[in-house]
Each structure stands twice: as C-alpha cells, then as structure tokens.
C-alpha positions as a Markdown table, in Angstrom:
| # | Residue | x | y | z |
|---|---|---|---|---|
| 1 | Met | 128.5 | 74.8 | 78.1 |
| 2 | Lys | 125.0 | 76.2 | 78.5 |
| 3 | Thr | 122.9 | 76.8 | 81.6 |
| 4 | Leu | 119.4 | 75.4 | 81.4 |
| 5 | Val | 116.8 | 76.3 | 84.0 |
| 6 | Ile | 114.1 | 73.6 | 84.1 |
| 7 | Ser | 110.6 | 74.1 | 85.4 |
| 8 | Asp | 108.3 | 71.7 | 87.3 |
| 9 | Ile | 108.7 | 68.2 | 85.9 |
| 10 | His | 106.0 | 66.5 | 88.0 |
| 11 | Gly | 106.7 | 63.0 | 86.8 |
| 12 | Tyr | 106.4 | 63.8 | 83.1 |
| 13 | Tyr | 109.7 | 62.1 | 82.0 |
| 14 | Arg | 108.9 | 62.0 | 78.3 |
| 15 | Glu | 108.1 | 65.7 | 78.4 |
| 16 | Leu | 111.4 | 66.4 | 80.2 |
| 17 | Arg | 113.4 | 64.5 | 77.6 |
| 18 | Asp | 111.5 | 66.4 | 74.8 |
| 19 | Ala | 112.2 | 69.7 | 76.4 |
| 20 | Leu | 115.9 | 68.9 | 76.8 |
| 21 | Ala | 116.1 | 67.9 | 73.2 |
| 22 | Asn | 114.5 | 71.1 | 72.1 |
| 23 | Ala | 117.0 | 73.0 | 74.2 |
| 24 | Asp | 119.8 | 71.0 | 72.5 |
| 25 | Tyr | 121.0 | 69.7 | 75.9 |
| 26 | Gln | 124.5 | 68.4 | 75.8 |
| 27 | Lys | 126.3 | 66.5 | 78.5 |
| 28 | Gly | 128.2 | 69.1 | 80.5 |
| 29 | Asp | 125.5 | 71.7 | 80.3 |
| 30 | Arg | 124.6 | 73.1 | 83.7 |
| 31 | Leu | 121.1 | 72.3 | 84.8 |
| 32 | Ile | 119.2 | 74.4 | 87.4 |
| 33 | Phe | 116.0 | 72.5 | 88.5 |
| 34 | Leu | 113.3 | 74.6 | 90.0 |
| 35 | Gly | 111.7 | 71.8 | 92.1 |
| 36 | Asp | 108.5 | 69.6 | 91.9 |
| 37 | Tyr | 110.2 | 66.6 | 90.3 |
| 38 | Ile | 107.5 | 64.2 | 91.3 |
| 39 | Asp | 103.7 | 63.6 | 91.5 |
| 40 | Arg | 100.9 | 63.9 | 88.9 |
| 41 | Gly | 102.7 | 62.5 | 85.9 |
| 42 | Pro | 103.1 | 58.7 | 85.5 |
| 43 | Arg | 107.0 | 58.4 | 85.5 |
| 44 | Ser | 108.3 | 60.1 | 88.7 |
| 45 | Arg | 110.7 | 57.2 | 89.3 |
| 46 | Glu | 112.3 | 57.7 | 85.9 |
| 47 | Val | 112.6 | 61.4 | 86.5 |
| 48 | Met | 114.3 | 60.8 | 89.8 |
| 49 | Glu | 116.6 | 58.2 | 88.2 |
| 50 | Phe | 117.6 | 60.6 | 85.5 |
| 51 | Val | 118.2 | 63.5 | 88.0 |
| 52 | Ala | 120.2 | 61.2 | 90.3 |
| 53 | Ser | 122.4 | 60.0 | 87.4 |
| 54 | Leu | 123.6 | 63.5 | 86.5 |
| 55 | Glu | 127.3 | 64.0 | 87.4 |
| 56 | Asn | 127.8 | 67.7 | 86.7 |
| 57 | Pro | 128.9 | 69.3 | 90.1 |
| 58 | Ala | 127.7 | 72.7 | 88.9 |
| 59 | Asn | 124.0 | 71.5 | 88.7 |
| 60 | Val | 121.5 | 73.1 | 91.1 |
| 61 | Tyr | 118.6 | 71.2 | 92.7 |
| 62 | Leu | 115.9 | 73.4 | 94.2 |
| 63 | Arg | 113.0 | 72.3 | 96.4 |
| 64 | Gly | 109.4 | 72.5 | 95.4 |
| 65 | Asn | 106.4 | 72.3 | 97.6 |
| 66 | His | 105.9 | 68.7 | 96.7 |
| 67 | Glu | 109.4 | 67.8 | 98.0 |
| 68 | Glu | 108.7 | 69.9 | 101.1 |
| 69 | Leu | 105.6 | 67.9 | 101.8 |
| 70 | Leu | 107.4 | 64.6 | 101.2 |
| 71 | Ile | 110.2 | 65.6 | 103.6 |
| 72 | Lys | 107.5 | 66.3 | 106.2 |
| 73 | Thr | 105.8 | 63.0 | 105.5 |
| 74 | Leu | 109.1 | 61.2 | 105.9 |
| 75 | Gly | 109.2 | 62.8 | 109.4 |
| 76 | Gly | 105.9 | 61.2 | 110.2 |
| 77 | Asp | 103.5 | 64.1 | 109.3 |
| 78 | Thr | 100.3 | 62.2 | 108.3 |
| 79 | His | 98.6 | 65.5 | 107.4 |
| 80 | Ala | 101.3 | 66.3 | 104.8 |
| 81 | Tyr | 100.8 | 62.8 | 103.4 |
| 82 | Gly | 97.1 | 63.5 | 103.0 |
| 83 | Ile | 97.9 | 66.7 | 101.0 |
| 84 | Leu | 100.3 | 64.8 | 98.8 |
| 85 | Met | 97.8 | 62.1 | 98.1 |
| 86 | Asp | 95.3 | 64.8 | 97.1 |
| 87 | Asn | 97.9 | 66.2 | 94.7 |
| 88 | Gly | 99.2 | 63.4 | 92.6 |
| 89 | Phe | 101.4 | 61.3 | 95.0 |
| 90 | Leu | 99.5 | 58.2 | 94.1 |
| 91 | Ser | 101.0 | 58.4 | 90.6 |
| 92 | Thr | 104.5 | 58.6 | 92.2 |
| 93 | Leu | 103.8 | 55.5 | 94.4 |
| 94 | Lys | 102.6 | 53.6 | 91.3 |
| 95 | Ser | 105.8 | 54.5 | 89.5 |
| 96 | Tyr | 107.7 | 52.9 | 92.3 |
| 97 | Gly | 105.7 | 49.7 | 92.0 |
| 98 | Val | 103.0 | 50.2 | 94.7 |
| 99 | Asp | 99.7 | 48.5 | 93.8 |
| 100 | Pro | 97.1 | 51.2 | 94.4 |
| 101 | Arg | 94.7 | 48.4 | 95.5 |
| 102 | Thr | 96.8 | 48.0 | 98.6 |
| 103 | Leu | 96.1 | 51.6 | 99.7 |
| 104 | Ser | 92.9 | 52.7 | 101.3 |
| 105 | Tyr | 91.5 | 55.9 | 102.9 |
| 106 | Ser | 88.8 | 56.3 | 105.5 |
| 107 | Thr | 86.3 | 59.2 | 105.9 |
| 108 | Gly | 88.0 | 59.9 | 109.2 |
| 109 | Gly | 91.0 | 61.1 | 107.3 |
| 110 | Arg | 93.2 | 58.0 | 107.9 |
| 111 | His | 95.3 | 56.2 | 105.4 |
| 112 | Tyr | 96.0 | 52.5 | 105.4 |
| 113 | Ile | 98.1 | 50.0 | 103.5 |
| 114 | Glu | 97.2 | 46.3 | 103.1 |
| 115 | Arg | 100.0 | 44.0 | 104.2 |
| 116 | Asp | 99.9 | 40.3 | 104.7 |
| 117 | Gly | 96.1 | 40.4 | 104.5 |
| 118 | Lys | 95.9 | 43.1 | 107.2 |
| 119 | His | 95.1 | 46.8 | 106.9 |
| 120 | Ile | 97.9 | 48.8 | 108.6 |
| 121 | Leu | 97.2 | 52.3 | 109.7 |
| 122 | Leu | 99.8 | 54.7 | 108.2 |
| 123 | Asp | 100.4 | 56.6 | 111.4 |
| 124 | Asn | 103.5 | 58.7 | 112.3 |
| 125 | Arg | 105.6 | 55.5 | 112.8 |
| 126 | Glu | 104.4 | 53.3 | 109.9 |
| 127 | Leu | 104.2 | 56.0 | 107.3 |
| 128 | Pro | 108.0 | 56.8 | 107.1 |
| 129 | Leu | 108.7 | 53.0 | 107.2 |
| 130 | Phe | 106.4 | 52.4 | 104.3 |
| 131 | Leu | 107.8 | 55.2 | 102.1 |
| 132 | Arg | 111.4 | 54.2 | 102.8 |
| 133 | Ser | 110.6 | 50.7 | 101.8 |
| 134 | Val | 109.2 | 52.0 | 98.5 |
| 135 | Ile | 111.5 | 54.9 | 97.4 |
| 136 | Pro | 115.2 | 54.2 | 97.0 |
| 137 | Ala | 117.4 | 55.8 | 99.6 |
| 138 | Glu | 119.4 | 57.6 | 96.9 |
| 139 | His | 116.3 | 59.4 | 95.7 |
| 140 | Leu | 115.2 | 60.4 | 99.1 |
| 141 | Ala | 118.7 | 61.7 | 99.9 |
| 142 | Leu | 118.6 | 63.8 | 96.7 |
| 143 | Ile | 115.2 | 65.2 | 97.7 |
| 144 | Asp | 116.5 | 66.0 | 101.2 |
| 145 | Ser | 119.5 | 67.8 | 99.8 |
| 146 | Thr | 117.5 | 70.2 | 97.7 |
| 147 | Glu | 117.9 | 73.9 | 98.4 |
| 148 | His | 115.2 | 76.6 | 98.9 |
| 149 | Gly | 116.9 | 79.1 | 96.6 |
| 150 | Phe | 120.0 | 79.9 | 94.5 |
| 151 | Glu | 121.3 | 83.2 | 93.3 |
| 152 | Thr | 123.9 | 84.7 | 91.0 |
| 153 | Asp | 124.9 | 88.3 | 90.5 |
| 154 | Ser | 121.9 | 88.9 | 88.3 |
| 155 | Phe | 119.3 | 86.2 | 89.0 |
| 156 | Phe | 117.5 | 84.6 | 92.0 |
| 157 | Tyr | 116.1 | 81.1 | 91.4 |
| 158 | Ser | 113.4 | 79.5 | 93.5 |
| 159 | His | 110.5 | 77.2 | 93.0 |
| 160 | Ala | 107.6 | 79.7 | 93.6 |
| 161 | Gly | 109.2 | 83.1 | 93.4 |
| 162 | Ala | 109.1 | 85.0 | 96.7 |
| 163 | Glu | 106.7 | 86.6 | 99.1 |
| 164 | Pro | 105.2 | 89.8 | 97.5 |
| 165 | Cys | 106.7 | 93.2 | 98.3 |
| 166 | Arg | 109.4 | 92.0 | 100.7 |
| 167 | Pro | 113.2 | 92.2 | 100.2 |
| 168 | Leu | 114.8 | 88.8 | 99.6 |
| 169 | Tyr | 117.0 | 89.1 | 102.6 |
| 170 | Glu | 114.0 | 89.3 | 104.9 |
| 171 | Gln | 112.5 | 86.1 | 103.7 |
| 172 | Arg | 112.9 | 82.5 | 104.9 |
| 173 | Gly | 113.5 | 79.4 | 102.9 |
| 174 | Thr | 110.0 | 78.2 | 102.8 |
| 175 | Asp | 108.8 | 81.6 | 101.5 |
| 176 | Phe | 110.4 | 80.5 | 98.2 |
| 177 | Val | 108.7 | 77.1 | 98.1 |
| 178 | Trp | 104.9 | 77.8 | 98.5 |
| 179 | Gly | 104.1 | 81.0 | 96.6 |
| 180 | Met | 100.3 | 80.5 | 96.9 |
| 181 | Asp | 99.6 | 84.2 | 96.8 |
| 182 | Gly | 98.7 | 85.2 | 93.2 |
| 183 | Phe | 99.4 | 88.8 | 94.1 |
| 184 | Phe | 103.1 | 87.9 | 93.5 |
| 185 | Leu | 102.3 | 87.8 | 89.8 |
| 186 | Lys | 100.4 | 91.0 | 89.8 |
| 187 | Gln | 102.7 | 93.2 | 91.8 |
| 188 | Lys | 105.1 | 95.8 | 90.4 |
| 189 | Tyr | 107.7 | 95.3 | 93.2 |
| 190 | Thr | 111.2 | 94.3 | 92.0 |
| 191 | Tyr | 113.6 | 92.4 | 94.2 |
| 192 | Gly | 117.0 | 93.8 | 93.0 |
| 193 | Lys | 117.5 | 90.7 | 90.8 |
| 194 | Thr | 115.5 | 88.9 | 88.2 |
| 195 | Leu | 113.5 | 86.1 | 89.8 |
| 196 | Val | 113.2 | 82.9 | 87.8 |
| 197 | Phe | 110.5 | 80.5 | 89.2 |
| 198 | Gly | 108.0 | 77.8 | 88.4 |
| 199 | His | 105.1 | 76.5 | 90.5 |
| 200 | Phe | 102.2 | 78.5 | 88.9 |
| 201 | His | 100.2 | 76.7 | 86.3 |
| 202 | Leu | 100.7 | 79.0 | 83.3 |
| 203 | Met | 99.4 | 78.6 | 79.7 |
| 204 | Glu | 102.5 | 80.6 | 78.5 |
| 205 | Pro | 105.6 | 81.7 | 80.3 |
| 206 | Phe | 105.1 | 84.7 | 82.7 |
| 207 | Leu | 107.4 | 87.6 | 81.6 |
| 208 | Ala | 107.4 | 90.9 | 83.5 |
| 209 | Arg | 109.9 | 93.3 | 84.8 |
| 210 | Gly | 112.2 | 91.3 | 87.0 |
| 211 | Arg | 110.3 | 88.1 | 86.9 |
| 212 | Ile | 110.3 | 85.0 | 84.6 |
| 213 | Gly | 107.8 | 82.3 | 85.4 |
| 214 | Leu | 108.3 | 78.9 | 83.8 |
| 215 | Gly | 105.5 | 77.0 | 85.5 |
| 216 | Ala | 103.2 | 74.9 | 83.3 |
| 217 | Asp | 100.6 | 72.1 | 83.3 |
| 218 | Met | 101.6 | 68.8 | 81.7 |
| 219 | Cys | 104.5 | 70.6 | 79.9 |
| 220 | Val | 108.1 | 71.1 | 80.9 |
| 221 | Arg | 109.7 | 74.5 | 80.1 |
| 222 | Ile | 113.4 | 75.4 | 80.0 |
| 223 | Leu | 115.0 | 78.8 | 80.1 |
| 224 | Ile | 118.4 | 79.0 | 78.2 |
| 225 | Thr | 120.2 | 81.8 | 79.9 |
| 226 | Asp | 123.3 | 81.9 | 77.6 |
| 227 | Tyr | 121.6 | 83.3 | 74.5 |
| 228 | Ser | 121.1 | 86.9 | 73.7 |
| 229 | Pro | 118.2 | 87.4 | 73.9 |
| 230 | Met | 117.6 | 84.6 | 76.3 |
| 231 | Val | 115.0 | 82.0 | 75.1 |
| 232 | Ile | 112.4 | 79.7 | 76.6 |
| 233 | Val | 111.6 | 76.4 | 75.0 |
| 234 | Asp | 109.2 | 73.7 | 76.1 |
| 235 | Ser | 108.4 | 70.0 | 75.5 |
| 236 | Asp | 105.7 | 71.0 | 73.0 |
| 237 | Gly | 108.2 | 72.7 | 70.7 |
| 238 | Asp | 107.1 | 76.3 | 71.6 |
| 239 | Tyr | 109.7 | 79.1 | 71.7 |
| 240 | Tyr | 109.7 | 82.4 | 73.4 |
| 241 | Glu | 112.3 | 85.3 | 73.6 |
| 242 | Val | 113.0 | 87.1 | 76.8 |
| 243 | Arg | 113.6 | 90.7 | 76.0 |
| 244 | Lys | 116.4 | 92.6 | 77.8 |
| 245 | Glu | 113.9 | 95.2 | 79.2 |
| 246 | Trp | 112.3 | 92.5 | 81.3 |
| 247 | Leu | 115.6 | 91.8 | 83.2 |
| 248 | Ile | 117.0 | 93.8 | 86.1 |
C-alpha cells in the first residue's frame, strides 16, 4: 500500500485519472486529497463521483478555498456565490446538468435563474435550494465533511500551506485554506514539520526546506511519500525527486 497525496483537481477528471495511472495507483492505496476538487475543469461531477466511490477508510479529504466558498454559499451567502461564479463554478454547474442559458447576472451584482419562464433572484433563501436541487446530497455531504488540515509525525498537509512565520498551533482552520499571501513561498521560516500543500498555480512543484507545493494549472500532481527519495508525478508524465535535505 502506498500513500498518494493529490493536488488540486479542479474538475479535470481525465487529468486525475492520468496522474493516478502515472503513480501506479492500486486499490487499497491511501489517498490524501489537498482540496479544490471542483470548478474550472469540465468534469467536476465525475471527480466527485470518483472521490465519493472510494472505500478506503484511511483516505483523507481536505478542504480547499473552493469548497469553503461552496459551504458558505449553501448557507445562503450570495457574495460567496459571486466569487465562485467568477472562478469557474459555472463549469461545475454545467457538469451537473445546468443549462447556462438559464442563469443570468445583473450589473447590480445579483444572480438569477430562469424557472418556468420567470427569472428568480438567487437570494439567501433561493440560492441554497437551487444548489441542493442540482448537486447530489452525497457530494455535498462529502464536501461538508472535509478537514482543514491533517498531520503525521513528519508532515502537515493542508490546501494552501499556512500563514507565514506563525507556529501551526497558533493558526485556525481557515488559515490553511486561503493562503493568498505569496510571502509564504518566499519565507525561510520552518514549521517543525514538512508542509505539503497545493493551491498556488505553479509551473513546477515548489520544493524548499520544509515545504512541498503541488499546486498546478490544468494539471494534477501526486506526491508518493513511500519511495526513497520521495517522488512527484503528474498527469503530463513529468517526474520529480524530493531530496531528503528538503524535509524536516
């Protein structure tokens, strides 16, 4: 059994399957997902169906900022819905069968759906009803169950790393989800464990003392932790070694 750490999938189901094949994924391998399963790519529903079908109780499902926004949207946060729509959520809705022609947006920042010939404002009551009518309850339950972080004796896993220059024990769950501060990649601070994260759009994996970044753009990367040295493979067939001196 291997442990495979999987970066942002973002609805790219074919790329996920290619990356798993390149990592020689076998049923029974432990999968640690770093979040951002949905949005942007065309096959978010298939990604969620695959993730929901996994039966290994040792798997770990972390939360990305896109899942965080969706959870807020399901609570009626219309502003969070607007941010999602600006960042690829339309592709997710299309993958679940929504006709984009039924959706509209006003210059006043309001979103609508056409229903029975009427334009219905997606306010804090209608918005959750709409999404729950589109996305299966099983998928929403999985998204709601995602964790902000996961740690072992040597590693700390999260979607976006951590806040710069602060011990992990001082940080809250959402600090591990957003990671918008690029200083995190530039700092020399170490956290006592090697951080493995995604989120950042990187042409190549980010490898520095105590930090391994797997984020990519239209590509899925997988860290295989059981090899020595550890290796990173991706859906394009690229291969990288993680030297021991980069680990804590």
